[in-house]
C-alpha positions as CSV (number, residue, x, y, z in Angstrom):
1,X,103.5,121.0,55.2
2,X,106.8,121.6,53.3
3,X,109.2,118.8,52.6
4,X,112.5,119.1,54.4
5,X,115.3,119.9,52.0
6,X,117.7,116.9,52.0
7,X,121.3,117.4,53.0
8,X,123.6,117.8,49.9
9,X,126.8,115.9,49.6
10,X,130.0,117.6,48.4
11,X,129.6,116.2,44.9
12,X,126.8,115.6,42.5
13,X,127.4,111.9,42.4
14,X,126.9,111.6,46.1
15,X,123.7,113.5,45.8
16,X,122.3,111.2,43.2
17,X,123.3,108.1,45.2
18,X,121.6,109.6,48.3
19,X,118.4,110.3,46.3
20,X,118.4,106.8,44.8
21,X,118.9,105.2,48.2
22,X,115.9,107.2,49.6
23,X,113.7,106.1,46.6
24,X,114.7,102.5,47.0
25,X,114.0,102.5,50.7
26,X,110.6,104.2,50.2
27,X,109.5,101.7,47.5
28,X,110.7,98.7,49.6
29,X,108.8,99.9,52.7
30,X,105.7,100.6,50.7
31,X,105.7,97.0,49.3
32,X,106.2,95.5,52.7
33,X,103.2,97.5,54.2
34,X,100.9,96.2,51.4
35,X,101.6,92.5,51.9
36,X,98.7,90.5,53.3
37,X,98.5,87.1,54.8
38,X,102.2,86.7,55.4
39,X,103.4,83.7,57.5
40,X,105.9,84.1,60.3
41,X,109.0,83.6,58.1
42,X,107.6,86.1,55.6
43,X,106.9,88.6,58.3
44,X,110.4,88.2,59.7
45,X,111.8,88.6,56.2
46,X,109.7,91.7,55.7
47,X,110.9,93.3,58.9
48,X,114.5,92.6,57.8
49,X,113.7,94.3,54.4
50,X,112.8,97.5,56.2
51,X,116.0,99.5,56.0
52,X,116.5,102.1,58.7
53,X,117.1,105.6,57.4
54,X,119.3,108.1,59.1
55,X,118.2,111.8,58.8
56,X,115.1,110.6,56.9
57,X,112.2,112.6,55.7
58,X,109.4,112.9,58.4
59,X,106.8,112.0,55.7
60,X,108.6,108.7,55.0
61,X,108.8,107.1,58.5
62,X,110.0,103.6,59.0
63,X,106.7,102.6,60.7
64,X,107.3,99.1,61.8
65,X,110.8,99.7,63.3
66,X,109.6,103.0,65.0
67,X,106.7,101.3,66.7
68,X,108.7,98.3,67.6
69,X,111.4,100.5,69.2
70,X,108.9,102.6,71.1
71,X,107.2,99.5,72.5
72,X,110.5,98.0,73.5
73,X,111.6,101.2,75.3
74,X,108.3,101.5,77.0
75,X,108.4,97.9,78.2
76,X,112.0,97.8,79.3
77,X,112.2,101.0,81.4
78,X,109.2,100.4,83.6
79,X,110.2,96.8,84.2
80,X,113.6,98.0,85.5
81,X,112.0,100.4,87.9
82,X,109.3,97.9,88.8
83,X,111.9,95.1,89.5
84,X,113.9,97.3,91.8
85,X,110.7,98.5,93.5
86,X,109.3,95.0,94.0
87,X,112.6,93.7,95.4
88,X,112.6,96.5,97.9
89,X,109.0,95.9,98.9
90,X,109.6,92.1,99.4
91,X,112.7,92.6,101.5
92,X,110.9,95.3,103.5
93,X,108.0,92.9,104.1
94,X,110.4,90.1,105.2
95,X,112.3,92.5,107.5
96,X,109.2,94.0,109.0
97,X,107.7,90.6,109.7
98,X,110.8,89.3,111.4
99,X,111.3,92.5,113.4
100,X,107.7,92.5,114.5
101,X,107.7,88.9,115.8
102,X,111.1,89.1,117.5
103,X,110.5,92.6,119.1
104,X,107.0,91.8,120.4
105,X,108.3,88.6,122.0
106,X,111.5,90.2,123.3
107,X,109.4,92.8,125.2
108,X,108.1,90.0,127.4
109,X,111.2,87.7,127.3
110,X,113.7,90.3,128.4
111,X,111.3,91.6,131.1
112,X,111.3,88.5,133.3
113,X,108.6,86.8,131.2
114,X,105.9,89.4,131.6
115,X,104.9,92.4,129.5
116,X,105.9,95.7,131.2
117,X,102.4,97.1,130.5
118,X,99.1,95.6,129.4
119,X,99.2,94.1,125.9
120,X,95.8,95.8,125.3
121,X,97.5,99.2,125.8
122,X,100.1,98.2,123.1
123,X,97.3,97.4,120.7
124,X,95.6,100.7,121.2
125,X,98.9,102.6,120.6
126,X,99.6,100.6,117.4
127,X,96.1,101.4,116.0
128,X,96.6,105.1,116.8
129,X,99.9,105.1,115.0
130,X,98.3,103.4,111.9
131,X,95.6,106.1,111.9
132,X,98.2,108.8,112.1
133,X,100.2,107.3,109.3
134,X,97.1,107.1,107.1
135,X,96.3,110.8,107.8
136,X,99.9,111.8,106.9
137,X,99.6,109.8,103.6
138,X,96.4,111.7,102.9
139,X,98.4,114.9,103.4
140,X,96.3,115.8,106.5
141,X,93.0,115.3,104.8
142,X,90.3,113.3,106.6
143,X,86.9,112.1,105.3
144,X,83.7,114.2,105.8
145,X,82.2,113.8,109.3
146,X,78.6,114.4,108.0
147,X,75.8,112.1,109.0
148,X,75.8,110.4,105.6
149,X,79.5,109.8,105.8
150,X,79.3,108.4,109.3
151,X,76.5,106.1,108.4
152,X,78.4,104.8,105.4
153,X,81.5,104.2,107.5
154,X,79.6,101.8,109.8
155,X,80.3,99.0,107.3
156,X,83.9,99.1,108.5
157,X,82.9,98.5,112.1
158,X,82.9,94.7,111.8
159,X,86.4,94.3,110.1
160,X,87.8,96.9,112.5
161,X,86.5,94.9,115.4
162,X,87.8,91.6,114.1
163,X,91.3,93.0,113.4
164,X,91.4,94.7,116.9
165,X,90.4,91.4,118.6
166,X,93.0,89.5,116.5
167,X,95.8,91.9,117.6
168,X,94.9,91.2,121.3
169,X,94.8,87.5,120.7
170,X,98.2,87.7,119.1
171,X,99.8,89.2,122.2
172,X,98.0,86.7,124.4
173,X,99.3,83.9,122.2
174,X,102.9,85.0,122.6
175,X,102.6,84.6,126.3
176,X,102.2,80.8,125.7
177,X,104.3,80.0,122.6
178,X,107.3,81.6,120.8
179,X,106.6,83.4,117.4
180,X,107.6,80.4,115.2
181,X,105.1,78.1,116.8
182,X,102.4,80.8,116.7
183,X,103.0,81.3,113.0
184,X,102.7,77.6,112.3
185,X,99.5,77.5,114.3
186,X,98.0,80.5,112.5
187,X,98.8,79.0,109.1
188,X,95.5,77.1,109.4
189,X,93.8,80.2,108.0
190,X,94.7,78.9,104.5
191,X,92.6,75.8,105.2
192,X,89.8,77.9,106.6
193,X,90.0,80.1,103.5
194,X,89.7,77.1,101.3
195,X,86.6,75.9,103.2
196,X,84.9,79.2,103.0
197,X,85.6,79.6,99.3
198,X,84.5,76.1,98.5
199,X,81.4,75.7,100.6
200,X,80.1,79.2,101.2
201,X,81.3,81.3,98.3
202,X,81.0,78.3,95.8
203,X,84.4,79.1,94.2
204,X,86.2,76.3,92.4
205,X,89.1,74.6,94.2
206,X,91.3,71.9,92.7
207,X,92.2,68.6,94.4
208,X,95.8,69.9,94.7
209,X,94.6,72.9,96.6
210,X,92.8,70.6,99.1
211,X,96.0,68.6,99.4
212,X,97.8,71.8,100.1
213,X,95.3,72.8,102.8
214,X,95.6,69.3,104.3
215,X,99.4,69.6,104.4
216,X,99.1,72.9,106.2
217,X,96.9,71.3,108.9
218,X,99.3,68.4,109.1
219,X,102.1,70.9,109.9
220,X,100.3,71.9,113.0
221,X,99.8,68.3,114.1
222,X,103.5,67.5,113.5
223,X,104.5,70.5,115.6
224,X,102.3,69.2,118.4
225,X,103.8,65.6,118.4
226,X,106.5,66.2,121.0
227,X,103.9,67.4,123.4
228,X,101.8,64.4,122.7
229,X,104.7,62.1,123.3
230,X,105.7,64.0,126.5
231,X,109.0,65.0,125.1
232,X,108.5,68.8,125.3
233,X,107.9,70.4,128.7
234,X,109.1,74.0,128.0
235,X,111.0,74.2,124.7
236,X,108.6,74.2,121.7
237,X,105.7,73.5,123.9
238,X,102.3,73.8,122.2
239,X,99.4,74.2,124.7
240,X,95.9,73.3,123.5
241,X,94.8,76.8,124.5
242,X,97.3,78.3,122.1
243,X,95.8,76.0,119.3
244,X,92.3,77.2,120.2
245,X,93.3,80.8,120.1
246,X,95.1,80.4,116.8
247,X,91.9,78.8,115.3
248,X,89.9,81.8,116.5
249,X,92.4,84.3,115.2
250,X,92.6,82.5,111.8
251,X,88.8,82.4,111.5
252,X,88.6,86.1,112.4
253,X,91.4,87.0,109.9
254,X,89.8,85.1,107.1
255,X,86.3,86.5,107.8
256,X,87.7,90.1,108.1
257,X,89.7,89.7,104.8
258,X,86.7,88.3,102.8
259,X,84.3,90.9,104.2
260,X,86.8,93.8,103.6
261,X,87.4,92.6,100.1
262,X,83.7,92.6,99.4
263,X,83.5,96.1,100.8
264,X,86.2,97.4,98.5
265,X,84.8,95.7,95.4
266,X,81.1,96.5,96.0
267,X,81.6,100.3,95.9
268,X,78.9,100.8,98.4
269,X,80.5,103.9,100.0
270,X,79.6,107.5,99.4
271,X,80.7,109.1,96.1
272,X,84.3,110.1,95.9
273,X,85.4,107.9,98.8
274,X,89.1,107.0,98.4
275,X,91.1,104.0,99.6
276,X,92.7,106.2,102.3
277,X,89.3,107.3,103.5
278,X,88.4,103.6,103.9
279,X,91.6,103.0,105.8
280,X,90.8,106.0,108.0
281,X,87.5,104.5,109.0
282,X,88.9,101.0,109.4
283,X,91.6,102.2,111.8
284,X,89.3,104.6,113.6
285,X,86.9,101.8,114.5
286,X,89.9,99.6,115.4
287,X,90.9,102.2,117.9
288,X,87.5,102.4,119.4
289,X,87.2,98.6,119.8
290,X,90.8,98.4,121.1
291,X,90.0,100.9,123.8
292,X,86.9,99.0,124.8
293,X,88.9,95.7,125.0
294,X,91.5,97.6,127.1
295,X,89.1,99.1,129.5
296,X,87.2,95.9,130.3
297,X,90.2,94.2,132.1
298,X,91.9,97.5,133.0
299,X,89.2,100.0,133.9
300,X,91.6,102.3,135.9
301,X,94.7,102.0,133.6
302,X,95.0,105.4,132.0
303,X,97.6,107.5,130.2
304,X,99.4,108.5,133.4
305,X,99.9,104.9,134.4
306,X,100.9,104.1,130.8
307,X,103.7,106.7,130.9
308,X,104.9,105.5,134.3
309,X,105.2,101.9,133.0
310,X,107.1,103.1,129.9
311,X,109.5,105.1,132.1
312,X,110.2,102.0,134.2
313,X,111.3,99.9,131.2
314,X,114.9,99.0,130.9
315,X,116.9,100.4,127.9
316,X,116.8,97.1,126.0
317,X,113.1,96.5,126.6
318,X,112.3,100.1,125.7
319,X,114.2,99.7,122.4
320,X,112.3,96.5,121.6
321,X,109.1,98.4,122.4
322,X,109.8,101.2,120.0
323,X,110.8,98.7,117.2
324,X,107.6,96.8,117.8
325,X,105.5,99.9,117.5
326,X,107.2,101.0,114.3
327,X,107.2,97.7,112.4
328,X,103.7,96.8,113.6
329,X,102.4,100.1,112.3
330,X,104.0,100.1,108.9
331,X,103.8,96.3,108.3
332,X,100.2,96.6,107.0
333,X,101.3,99.3,104.6
334,X,104.0,97.1,103.2
335,X,101.5,94.2,102.7
336,X,99.2,96.6,100.9
337,X,102.1,97.6,98.6
338,X,102.7,93.9,97.8
339,X,99.1,93.4,96.8
340,X,99.2,96.6,94.7
341,X,102.4,96.0,92.8
342,X,102.7,92.2,93.0
343,X,100.1,89.6,94.1
344,X,98.9,87.4,97.0
345,X,101.3,84.6,96.0
346,X,104.3,86.8,96.5
347,X,102.9,87.9,99.9
348,X,102.5,84.2,100.9
349,X,106.0,83.3,99.8
350,X,107.6,86.3,101.4
351,X,105.7,85.4,104.6
352,X,107.1,81.9,104.4
353,X,110.6,83.1,104.0
354,X,110.1,85.4,107.0
355,X,108.8,82.5,109.0
356,X,111.9,80.5,108.4
357,X,114.2,83.4,109.2
358,X,112.1,84.2,112.3
359,X,112.6,80.7,113.5
360,X,116.3,80.9,113.0
361,X,116.5,84.2,114.9
362,X,114.3,82.9,117.7
363,X,116.4,79.8,118.1
364,X,119.4,82.0,118.6
365,X,117.8,84.6,120.9
366,X,115.4,82.4,122.9
367,X,117.1,79.0,123.1
368,X,115.1,78.0,126.2
369,X,111.8,78.6,124.4
370,X,112.4,77.5,120.9
371,X,114.8,75.2,119.1
372,X,115.0,73.4,115.8
373,X,114.2,69.7,115.9
374,X,113.1,67.1,113.3
375,X,109.4,67.8,114.1
376,X,109.8,71.6,113.5
377,X,111.7,71.0,110.2
378,X,109.1,68.5,108.9
379,X,106.3,70.9,110.0
380,X,107.9,73.8,108.1
381,X,108.4,71.6,105.0
382,X,104.7,70.6,105.1
383,X,103.7,74.2,105.5
384,X,105.7,75.4,102.6
385,X,104.6,72.6,100.2
386,X,101.0,73.2,101.3
387,X,101.2,76.9,100.6
388,X,102.8,76.2,97.2
389,X,100.1,73.7,96.2
390,X,97.3,76.0,97.4
391,X,98.6,79.1,95.7
392,X,99.9,77.6,92.4
393,X,97.4,74.8,91.6
394,X,94.3,77.0,91.3
395,X,91.5,76.2,88.9
396,X,91.6,77.9,85.5
397,X,89.1,80.7,85.4
398,X,86.1,79.9,83.2
399,X,84.3,82.4,80.9
400,X,81.1,82.1,82.9
401,X,82.6,82.4,86.3
402,X,82.4,85.8,87.9
């Protein structure tokens, strides 16, 4: 390798000064690199001693400043993109959750208190849209339909069944309580998760996490107090059946989440199986179970009847129906993005913000079904504090814990 010829000044004196400057910088940098056992002050002083050179020789790089600059540029630029991305994801999650709750309830509320078509049919269509979106994300590619692949996919039958059942329970729950009440009732899944982790999976939980789980359960009790005192006949009413359904839905949700997590981490699928392949099987089995659940109470309700019911919808109800299908289908993708780019804590907090905003919107749109009172406010406070304690006061991971 040939040394690059230095740039000459207009005079001999300038040339000598330039060479002397280069020699001094080279010697100073060499001394700094050889120093060992420097304390922090010495390191800082050494870094200051490294003089940046303009138009320098490639064989005499300013190593420390170069590495430091590269690392800073690498760390800054992704963080800017990631910050904008995460803000967008969180806002999308909050919007989708509010739109999902409000639109699904509006279909019934603005249709004289009944759904214009069986809720089970809505669940089937939502699952079909999820599958289609997954196939589009996979650019039209689907997993192999060989015997080996089909046998391997059977492990997604159980979570697919649980999720499909939960979607049907959700719509049935909305026939009894407005969305804010249902969200409070279903928050008990955190307490159920804590119990499963502690007593079945033997994972460590702190006392603060137990207090958080207790506060979440208390939020449900507080929301029920007006009914117990006989002060709530229609507005904010909480039937015992709704509580029972919420407990079933919460248990199903936790079991499906724990089981699905174990499937994804165990790697028990066929070689080369991607996450989109797993989603394909999960939604496929969800469609099958949803169709079975639909046929049992509606054996003669087919596609033709479905289309006739859709045609009879009013303009407003049809608009809410389309919004409900859209946000219910993409909501799961947004949650998956949060877990990929952020973490579960952000998901819980964004869900909590969505709950508050959903309550505000519902109080405005459905004043005869939901209103803010002291019990709802205290219930929401207990819920948020409970989520905060449960998610932020976790046990420190030990070296021998796996």
